[in-house]
N, C-alpha and C positions, 0 to 999 in steps of 0.2 A: 746851099740846108745847115744844118746848124745840129752837131751833134753834143748830146749832154752826155756829158760823166756819171756812170750813179752813182748816187752819194753813196759815202763811207757806211752809216747805217742803212744800209738797202733790209729789205725784205730778209734777202736769206741770212743777214748777220742778225736780226734782230730775231731770228726763228733760233738759231742755232746759240744764242746767248740766251734765251730763256728757259730753251730748253739742254743747256749742259750737263745742269747739274744731273738732271733724272738719266741722264745714259751717261756715267762715266768709264762707260770700257768704248766706246764708238767713237774714240781719237786711240785706240791702242793701237792700232797700222801708221803711227805718225812716227817720223825718223828719230830713234831715240838713241841717246849719247849714251854708251856703256857706263854702268854706275860701278865703280867700283868698292865705295864702300859696302854697297848692297850685294854685290856678290862677293865680297867679304865674309859679310854677316851669313848669306847663305851657305859659304862652306864651313863655317864654322857650328853651325847648327846640324846640319846633313851631317857631319866632320862625327860630332858626338852624337845624333841617332844615330845613325852605322853601326857605330859601337855595340850601343843599346839595342838596339836589333840583330844584330847578330849572334852579340850574347844573350840575348833570353832566347832567342830562336834556339840554341847550341844547345842549353838547360833542357830546352823544352823538350824536345825531337832527339836529343841524342846521349850516347853514354862520358859525352867530352866532358872536358872542364870550361866552363864558361871563358874563360881564361887564354881559352886557346892560340886566340884569336891575338887581344893584344900582346901573345909571347910570341907570335909568328912575326906581328910590326917590328918588336925591339930586338929581333935576330937582324934588320936590315942594319941599326945601328951597330948591336954587338958582335956581329958576325955569330957564325950557327952556334957558340954557345949559347948565347940569350936566347935561341926558339925552343920554343917544345922540344922533350919533357923538363927545359927547365924551369926551375920556381918559380911562383910568380914575387915580385917580393918590388921594393918603392924604384929601385932601380930598374928593370924591368918595367914599369909603367909610367917614370921619366923618358927609357928611351921610347918606347913605343907611341907616347905623345910629342916628342921633339921631331918621329917622324909623320906621324898620320896627321898632324893638326897642316902644317905646312903643304901635303900629299891633296889635303882634302882642301883648300885654299884656291891648290891651280884647278884641281879638277873640277871647284865649282863656279872659277870663273872663265872656265872651256868653255863649260857647259851654259853659264850666264852669254858666254860670245855667239853661241848658237841660237839659244831660246828671245835673245832681247827684242827681238819684234815680234814674238807671237803673242796668241790667244794665250790667258794663263792654262785652259785645260789644253791644247796641242803643245804648248810647252811645256806642259808635267809629261805629256807623254813621250814627247820627244829625250827627254832627259832622264826617263825610263828605258828607252833605248841604248841611250848614250852611257849608263850606266852598266847596261849590260853590256859595254864595249870595253866600258874601265874593268868587270870583271875579267872577261878575255884576257886584256893587256896584262892586270897585275897578275891571273891565277897560271898563264899559260907564257905568257912575254917575260915576265920576270923572274922566271921560275929558273929560266935559264942562267941569272945570276943568284938568285935564293930558293935553291931546292926544297925549302922547307916549302914553302908555302904551294906545294903539289897535296898533304893533304888537307890542306883546306880551299881544292875543291870539291864543289857542291852543290845543291839544290838552294841550301841556309845561304851560303857567302854568294850566288847568285842573286838570292832575291834582296838578299841586304843592300847588293851592289845597282839594284834598279829601286830599291829607293831609296837610296844617296841622292841617283840622279834625277829622280823626278824628286825629291824633296829637295834640293840646292835649285831644279829648274823652277818649284812653285813657289821658293822663298826669293829668289831674285824680281819672278814676277809680280809677284807680293808686294816686294817693297818698293821697288820702279812705280808702282803703280798707283802705289798708294801716295808718294810723294810728287805723282806729277799731276795726280786728281785735285787732290789739295790747292796746287800751284792755281791749278786750273777755274775750282771752283773764289779761289779769292783775283783773279784775273778777269773772272767771268761779271763779280759784285761790282 
């Protein structure tokens, strides 16, 4: 009996090549390597959006200053003297940036590591849950070291953290999906 090997250009392979451009999400569950650059961008963008969302919601829904969050974060670097009720200044903004951006990069990379093999909707939902976990860590765990964070507890800060997690996950998946899809389309042709 003679066994013939399937030709490399079998019907399945031809079908997959022909339809690869129509179904870019079909390969989402492939093994993905961690993309440090995409996770970094996710952290940078989500970190900036977090500050904007929190500050805007504080201004809209409370009588507090929209700069309270920035002053709380600055207090990590400057000590209690940098935390509210200190006045807002360039030094406070610089200290908050030096603390907040590296934390955003770290948190987004942790989120990206968890969601990297998920479909976009699931990754975004998982990122939101992880953002809620970061809220608990930051505003209940770290208050042992930074007691002035306790004044930031509430639904606005929780919502901003949920938004951060969802945004970081979505941006990471979008960035990695875009580059992988482009590479697949180029290889298919």
